[in-house]
C-alpha positions as a Markdown table, in Angstrom:
| # | Residue | x | y | z |
|---|---|---|---|---|
| 1 | Met | -3.2 | 21.1 | -5.4 |
| 2 | Arg | -2.7 | 19.4 | -8.8 |
| 3 | Asp | -5.0 | 20.1 | -11.7 |
| 4 | Asp | -6.9 | 17.4 | -13.5 |
| 5 | Ala | -4.6 | 17.3 | -16.4 |
| 6 | Val | -2.6 | 14.1 | -17.1 |
| 7 | Arg | 0.9 | 14.5 | -18.6 |
| 8 | Met | 1.5 | 11.9 | -21.2 |
| 9 | Leu | 4.9 | 10.1 | -21.4 |
| 10 | Ser | 6.9 | 10.6 | -24.5 |
| 11 | Gly | 7.4 | 7.6 | -26.8 |
| 12 | Pro | 10.8 | 6.5 | -25.3 |
| 13 | Asn | 9.6 | 6.9 | -21.8 |
| 14 | Gln | 6.4 | 5.0 | -22.5 |
| 15 | Arg | 8.5 | 2.1 | -24.0 |
| 16 | Glu | 10.8 | 2.1 | -20.9 |
| 17 | Trp | 7.8 | 2.0 | -18.6 |
| 18 | Leu | 6.2 | -0.9 | -20.4 |
| 19 | Ala | 9.6 | -2.8 | -20.4 |
| 20 | Arg | 9.8 | -2.5 | -16.6 |
| 21 | Asn | 6.1 | -3.1 | -15.8 |
| 22 | Thr | 4.7 | -5.7 | -18.3 |
| 23 | Arg | 5.3 | -9.3 | -19.0 |
| 24 | Tyr | 4.0 | -11.2 | -22.0 |
| 25 | Glu | 4.1 | -15.0 | -22.3 |
| 26 | Pro | 3.7 | -16.0 | -26.0 |
| 27 | Lys | 2.9 | -19.7 | -25.3 |
| 28 | Thr | -0.3 | -18.8 | -23.4 |
| 29 | Asp | -0.9 | -15.3 | -24.8 |
| 30 | Arg | -1.0 | -14.0 | -21.3 |
| 31 | Leu | -0.3 | -10.3 | -20.7 |
| 32 | Leu | 0.6 | -9.3 | -17.2 |
| 33 | Val | 0.8 | -5.7 | -16.1 |
| 34 | Trp | 2.4 | -4.6 | -12.8 |
| 35 | Asn | -0.1 | -2.7 | -10.7 |
| 36 | Ile | 2.0 | 0.3 | -9.6 |
| 37 | Ile | -0.4 | 1.1 | -6.7 |
| 38 | Thr | -0.8 | -2.4 | -5.1 |
| 39 | Trp | 2.6 | -3.8 | -6.3 |
| 40 | Arg | 1.1 | -7.0 | -7.8 |
| 41 | Trp | 1.2 | -8.7 | -11.2 |
| 42 | Cys | -2.3 | -8.8 | -12.7 |
| 43 | Leu | -3.6 | -10.6 | -15.8 |
| 44 | Ala | -4.5 | -7.9 | -18.2 |
| 45 | Thr | -7.6 | -8.2 | -20.4 |
| 46 | Thr | -9.6 | -5.8 | -22.6 |
| 47 | Glu | -12.0 | -5.5 | -19.6 |
| 48 | Asn | -9.4 | -4.3 | -17.0 |
| 49 | Ile | -6.5 | -2.9 | -19.0 |
| 50 | Leu | -7.7 | 0.7 | -18.2 |
| 51 | Glu | -7.4 | -0.2 | -14.5 |
| 52 | Leu | -3.9 | -1.5 | -14.7 |
| 53 | Cys | -2.0 | 0.6 | -17.3 |
| 54 | Pro | -1.6 | 4.3 | -16.3 |
| 55 | Leu | -3.4 | 6.8 | -18.5 |
| 56 | Ser | -0.1 | 8.7 | -18.9 |
| 57 | Val | 1.3 | 5.5 | -20.6 |
| 58 | Arg | -1.7 | 4.2 | -22.6 |
| 59 | Gly | -3.4 | 7.4 | -23.5 |
| 60 | Phe | -7.1 | 7.5 | -24.4 |
| 61 | Gly | -8.8 | 5.1 | -26.8 |
| 62 | Asp | -10.7 | 1.8 | -27.1 |
| 63 | Pro | -9.7 | -0.8 | -24.4 |
| 64 | Gly | -9.3 | -3.5 | -27.0 |
| 65 | Glu | -6.9 | -1.4 | -29.1 |
| 66 | Ile | -5.0 | -0.4 | -26.0 |
| 67 | Trp | -4.6 | -4.0 | -24.9 |
| 68 | Lys | -3.3 | -5.0 | -28.3 |
| 69 | Asp | -0.8 | -2.1 | -28.3 |
| 70 | Val | 0.5 | -2.9 | -24.8 |
| 71 | Arg | 0.8 | -6.6 | -25.7 |
| 72 | Ser | 2.7 | -5.8 | -28.9 |
| 73 | Lys | 5.2 | -3.6 | -27.0 |
| 74 | Ala | 5.5 | -6.1 | -24.1 |
| 75 | Ser | 6.1 | -9.0 | -26.5 |
| 76 | Arg | 9.4 | -7.4 | -27.5 |
| 77 | Gln | 10.9 | -8.1 | -24.1 |
| 78 | Pro | 11.9 | -11.6 | -22.9 |
| 79 | Tyr | 9.5 | -13.2 | -20.3 |
| 80 | Asp | 11.1 | -13.1 | -16.9 |
| 81 | Leu | 9.3 | -14.9 | -14.1 |
| 82 | Gln | 11.4 | -13.1 | -11.5 |
| 83 | Gln | 10.8 | -9.6 | -12.9 |
| 84 | Arg | 9.4 | -7.0 | -10.5 |
| 85 | Gly | 7.9 | -3.7 | -11.6 |
| 86 | Asp | 8.4 | -0.2 | -10.2 |
| 87 | Ser | 8.3 | -0.3 | -6.4 |
| 88 | Pro | 9.6 | 3.0 | -5.1 |
| 89 | Val | 9.4 | 3.7 | -1.4 |
| 90 | His | 8.8 | 7.3 | -0.5 |
| 91 | Asn | 10.1 | 9.2 | 2.5 |
| 92 | Glu | 8.2 | 11.6 | 4.8 |
| 93 | Glu | 9.0 | 14.6 | 2.6 |
| 94 | Lys | 7.5 | 12.9 | -0.5 |
| 95 | Arg | 4.4 | 12.0 | 1.5 |
| 96 | Arg | 4.0 | 15.6 | 2.6 |
| 97 | Glu | 4.3 | 16.8 | -1.0 |
| 98 | Trp | 1.8 | 14.2 | -2.1 |
| 99 | Leu | -0.7 | 15.3 | 0.5 |
| 100 | Arg | -0.5 | 18.9 | -0.7 |
| 101 | Glu | -0.9 | 17.9 | -4.4 |
| 102 | Ser | -3.0 | 14.8 | -4.6 |
| 103 | Arg | -5.5 | 14.8 | -1.7 |
| 104 | Arg | -8.6 | 17.0 | -1.3 |
| 105 | Arg | -11.7 | 17.2 | 0.8 |
| 106 | Lys | -15.1 | 17.6 | -0.9 |
| 107 | Cys | -18.6 | 18.3 | 0.4 |
| 108 | Leu | -22.2 | 17.5 | -0.7 |
| 109 | Pro | -21.7 | 14.7 | 0.1 |
| 110 | Glu | -18.6 | 15.1 | 2.4 |
| 111 | Arg | -15.8 | 12.9 | 1.3 |
| 112 | Ile | -12.1 | 12.7 | 0.9 |
| 113 | Glu | -10.6 | 12.2 | -2.6 |
| 114 | Ile | -7.2 | 11.3 | -3.7 |
| 115 | Phe | -5.7 | 11.2 | -7.3 |
| 116 | Asn | -5.5 | 7.7 | -8.7 |
| 117 | Val | -2.3 | 7.7 | -10.8 |
| 118 | Ile | -3.5 | 4.8 | -13.0 |
| 119 | Gln | -6.9 | 6.0 | -14.0 |
| 120 | Gly | -5.8 | 9.7 | -14.0 |
| 121 | Arg | -8.8 | 11.0 | -12.0 |
| 122 | Trp | -9.9 | 11.8 | -8.4 |
| 123 | Met | -11.4 | 8.9 | -6.5 |
| 124 | Ala | -13.3 | 9.0 | -3.2 |
| 125 | Val | -11.5 | 6.9 | -0.5 |
| 126 | Thr | -12.3 | 5.4 | 2.8 |
| 127 | His | -10.1 | 3.4 | 5.3 |
| 128 | Glu | -11.4 | 0.2 | 3.6 |
| 129 | Asn | -10.5 | 1.0 | 0.0 |
| 130 | Leu | -7.4 | 3.2 | 0.6 |
| 131 | Ala | -5.0 | 0.5 | -0.5 |
| 132 | Glu | -6.7 | 0.3 | -3.9 |
| 133 | His | -5.9 | 3.9 | -4.8 |
| 134 | Tyr | -3.0 | 5.1 | -2.5 |
| 135 | Ala | 0.3 | 3.8 | -3.9 |
| 136 | Arg | 1.9 | 1.2 | -1.7 |
| 137 | Gly | 5.3 | 3.0 | -1.7 |
| 138 | Tyr | 3.7 | 5.8 | 0.3 |
| 139 | Trp | 1.9 | 3.9 | 3.0 |
| 140 | Glu | 4.0 | 0.7 | 3.4 |
| 141 | Pro | 6.7 | 2.4 | 5.7 |
| 142 | Ile | 4.0 | 3.6 | 8.2 |
| 143 | Gly | 1.1 | 1.1 | 7.7 |
| 144 | Leu | -2.4 | 1.7 | 6.4 |
| 145 | Gly | -3.7 | 2.8 | 9.7 |
| 146 | Lys | -1.2 | 5.7 | 10.0 |
| 147 | Ala | -1.6 | 6.5 | 6.3 |
| 148 | Trp | -5.4 | 6.9 | 6.8 |
| 149 | Glu | -4.8 | 9.3 | 9.7 |
| 150 | Glu | -2.6 | 11.4 | 7.4 |
| 151 | Ile | -5.2 | 11.3 | 4.6 |
| 152 | Glu | -8.0 | 12.3 | 7.0 |
| 153 | Thr | -6.1 | 15.3 | 8.5 |
| 154 | Gly | -4.2 | 16.2 | 5.3 |
| 155 | Ala | -0.9 | 16.5 | 7.2 |
| 156 | Ile | 1.9 | 14.5 | 8.6 |
| 157 | Ala | 2.3 | 14.4 | 12.4 |
| 158 | Asn | 5.7 | 15.5 | 13.7 |
| 159 | Pro | 6.0 | 14.0 | 17.2 |
| 160 | Glu | 8.8 | 15.4 | 19.2 |
| 161 | Ala | 11.7 | 13.1 | 19.8 |
| 162 | Glu | 11.7 | 11.7 | 23.3 |
| 163 | Leu | 14.3 | 13.4 | 25.6 |
| 164 | Thr | 16.9 | 11.4 | 27.4 |
| 165 | Leu | 17.0 | 11.4 | 31.2 |
| 166 | Arg | 19.7 | 14.0 | 31.4 |
| 167 | Glu | 18.0 | 16.2 | 28.8 |
| 168 | His | 14.9 | 16.2 | 30.9 |
| 169 | Ala | 16.8 | 17.1 | 34.0 |
| 170 | Glu | 18.7 | 19.9 | 32.2 |
| 171 | Phe | 15.5 | 21.3 | 30.7 |
| 172 | Leu | 13.9 | 21.5 | 34.2 |
| 173 | Ala | 17.1 | 22.9 | 35.8 |
| 174 | Glu | 17.2 | 25.7 | 33.2 |
| 175 | His | 13.5 | 26.6 | 33.6 |
| 176 | Leu | 13.6 | 26.4 | 37.4 |
| 177 | Phe | 17.0 | 28.0 | 38.2 |
| 178 | Gly | 18.0 | 29.9 | 35.1 |
| 179 | Thr | 20.5 | 29.0 | 32.3 |
| 180 | Leu | 23.6 | 27.1 | 33.2 |
| 181 | Arg | 25.8 | 29.9 | 31.8 |
| 182 | Lys | 24.9 | 31.9 | 35.0 |
| 183 | Thr | 26.0 | 29.2 | 37.3 |
| 184 | Pro | 29.5 | 28.4 | 38.5 |
| 185 | Glu | 31.7 | 26.1 | 36.4 |
| 186 | Thr | 31.6 | 23.5 | 39.2 |
| 187 | Pro | 29.4 | 20.4 | 38.8 |
| 188 | Asp | 25.8 | 21.5 | 38.8 |
| 189 | Glu | 24.2 | 20.0 | 41.9 |
| 190 | Arg | 20.7 | 21.2 | 40.8 |
| 191 | Ile | 20.6 | 18.7 | 38.0 |
| 192 | Ser | 21.5 | 15.9 | 40.4 |
| 193 | Ile | 18.7 | 16.9 | 42.8 |
| 194 | Ile | 16.1 | 17.1 | 40.0 |
| 195 | Ala | 17.1 | 13.8 | 38.6 |
| 196 | Glu | 17.1 | 12.2 | 42.0 |
| 197 | Glu | 13.7 | 13.7 | 43.1 |
| 198 | Phe | 11.8 | 13.5 | 39.8 |
| 199 | Tyr | 13.4 | 10.7 | 37.8 |
| 200 | Ser | 14.3 | 7.9 | 40.3 |
| 201 | Ser | 11.2 | 6.0 | 39.3 |
| 202 | Arg | 12.0 | 6.4 | 35.6 |
| 203 | Glu | 15.5 | 5.1 | 36.1 |
| 204 | Glu | 14.1 | 2.0 | 37.9 |
| 205 | Gln | 11.9 | 1.4 | 34.9 |
| 206 | Glu | 14.8 | 1.7 | 32.5 |
| 207 | Arg | 16.8 | -0.9 | 34.6 |
| 208 | Ala | 13.8 | -3.2 | 34.8 |
| 209 | Pro | 13.8 | -6.2 | 32.5 |
| 210 | Pro | 11.9 | -5.6 | 29.2 |
| 211 | Leu | 8.4 | -6.8 | 29.0 |
| 212 | Pro | 7.7 | -9.8 | 26.8 |
| 213 | Ala | 7.1 | -8.9 | 23.2 |
| 214 | Pro | 3.4 | -8.8 | 22.2 |
| 215 | Pro | 2.2 | -11.8 | 20.1 |
| 216 | Gln | 2.9 | -11.3 | 16.4 |
| 217 | Gln | -0.1 | -9.9 | 14.6 |
| 218 | Leu | -1.6 | -12.2 | 11.9 |
| 219 | Pro | -1.6 | -10.8 | 8.4 |
| 220 | Thr | -4.7 | -9.0 | 7.3 |
| 221 | Phe | -7.0 | -10.2 | 4.6 |
| 222 | Glu | -5.6 | -7.6 | 2.1 |
| 223 | Glu | -2.0 | -8.7 | 2.9 |
| 224 | Arg | -3.0 | -12.4 | 2.3 |
| 225 | Leu | -4.4 | -11.4 | -1.1 |
| 226 | Asp | -1.3 | -9.5 | -2.0 |
| 227 | Ala | 1.0 | -12.4 | -1.1 |
| 228 | Arg | -1.0 | -15.2 | -2.8 |
| 229 | Met | -2.6 | -13.6 | -5.9 |
| 230 | Pro | -2.2 | -14.6 | -8.6 |
| 231 | Glu | 1.0 | -16.8 | -8.7 |
| 232 | Val | 0.3 | -18.9 | -5.6 |
| 233 | Leu | -3.4 | -19.2 | -6.6 |
| 234 | Glu | -2.3 | -20.8 | -9.9 |
| 235 | Val | -0.3 | -23.5 | -8.2 |
| 236 | Trp | -2.8 | -24.2 | -5.5 |
| 237 | Ala | -5.8 | -24.5 | -7.9 |
| 238 | Thr | -4.1 | -27.3 | -9.8 |
| 239 | Ser | -4.2 | -29.5 | -6.7 |
| 240 | Gln | -7.9 | -29.0 | -6.0 |
| 241 | Lys | -10.6 | -31.3 | -6.9 |
| 242 | Gly | -14.1 | -30.1 | -7.7 |
| 243 | His | -15.3 | -26.6 | -8.0 |
| 244 | Ile | -13.1 | -23.7 | -6.8 |
| 245 | Thr | -15.6 | -21.8 | -4.6 |
| 246 | Ser | -14.9 | -18.5 | -2.9 |
| 247 | Arg | -15.1 | -20.2 | 0.5 |
| 248 | Leu | -12.5 | -22.8 | -0.6 |
| 249 | Val | -10.2 | -20.0 | -1.8 |
| 250 | Val | -10.7 | -18.1 | 1.5 |
| 251 | Glu | -10.3 | -21.0 | 3.9 |
| 252 | Gly | -7.9 | -23.2 | 1.8 |
| 253 | Leu | -5.6 | -20.7 | 0.0 |
| 254 | Leu | -5.8 | -17.6 | 2.2 |
| 255 | Gln | -6.2 | -19.4 | 5.5 |
| 256 | Tyr | -8.9 | -16.9 | 6.6 |
| 257 | Gln | -12.2 | -17.2 | 8.4 |
| 258 | Trp | -15.5 | -17.5 | 6.4 |
| 259 | Pro | -17.9 | -15.8 | 5.9 |
| 260 | Leu | -16.3 | -12.5 | 4.6 |
| 261 | Ser | -17.5 | -9.0 | 5.1 |
| 262 | Thr | -19.0 | -7.2 | 2.1 |
| 263 | Ile | -15.7 | -5.2 | 1.7 |
| 264 | His | -13.6 | -8.4 | 1.7 |
| 265 | Gln | -16.0 | -10.1 | -0.7 |
| 266 | Arg | -15.5 | -7.3 | -3.2 |
| 267 | Ala | -11.7 | -7.4 | -2.8 |
| 268 | Leu | -11.7 | -11.2 | -3.3 |
| 269 | Ala | -13.9 | -10.9 | -6.4 |
| 270 | Gln | -11.7 | -8.2 | -7.9 |
| 271 | Ala | -8.5 | -10.2 | -7.2 |
| 272 | Met | -9.9 | -13.3 | -8.8 |
| 273 | Arg | -11.0 | -11.4 | -11.9 |
| 274 | Gln | -7.6 | -9.7 | -12.2 |
| 275 | Ala | -6.0 | -13.2 | -11.9 |
| 276 | Gly | -8.0 | -14.4 | -14.9 |
| 277 | Trp | -10.9 | -16.2 | -13.3 |
| 278 | Thr | -14.6 | -15.8 | -14.0 |
| 279 | Ser | -17.6 | -16.5 | -11.7 |
| 280 | Arg | -20.0 | -19.2 | -12.8 |
| 281 | Arg | -22.9 | -21.0 | -11.1 |
| 282 | Asn | -25.0 | -24.1 | -11.5 |
| 283 | Ala | -28.2 | -25.1 | -9.8 |
| 284 | Thr | -26.6 | -25.3 | -6.4 |
| 285 | Thr | -23.2 | -23.7 | -6.3 |
| 286 | Arg | -21.4 | -20.5 | -7.4 |
| 287 | Phe | -17.8 | -21.2 | -8.3 |
| 288 | Trp | -14.8 | -19.8 | -10.2 |
| 289 | Val | -13.5 | -20.9 | -13.6 |
| 290 | Lys | -10.1 | -20.1 | -15.1 |
| 291 | Asn | -10.3 | -18.2 | -18.3 |
| 292 | Ala | -9.2 | -20.1 | -21.4 |
């Protein structure tokens, strides 16, 4: 298991990371930082810069000074609307190594913690908040459900590959009658008998027409947030009249049912704040206002 120390990047490596994972627009003074966990561009402010820029890149210090330093370095690169930050996809061996090094189980109270690479510290995780702390490159190939099973058990399942029909028959023949090397070189009738007796129904199933594909599963709330925040939100908001309420965002932009669960309400509020919006309210309505 890893220790709690965070290895700081050298100056050249820090500048290279910022060149790949930041965008600065001089006309609007907007600094965007690529969230290397969720794979999403987020508007960086002095309030959230510590949650977006990894500790190994920014170091310790005042959030305001860190924001200015990151903005200064990002401004040296041309603004590219099509730019995409670091998005490595890790294989099974990398996930197994990560589970050994960056996952632990604690007690009193009992909880599972993983190491958040941005904030440089251990964070308690559940199935609901796993995507906020577990890098997308690890869980995307297998899905969040399977990823949570691995986090819970601390190990990667290794299901045996399914045997072919003949491999099944040869396996039974060897265990019932002995190895094939002890039999004559002529065609082995035992395999045919076993296949005929035990696998006729399976062959019929394999010849049967395939079942219709299950209906395509609709995207989850988290997937809708990832796909539409913040760029699509910006375009959609300009066409709206009146207050931009949470319900309007959920039903109009995300095409999701209202009301939301508490977990989804928190995820929406965090996504709106990261996109540069602030919650306001008048005598009757709570709504969102774009930061100046």
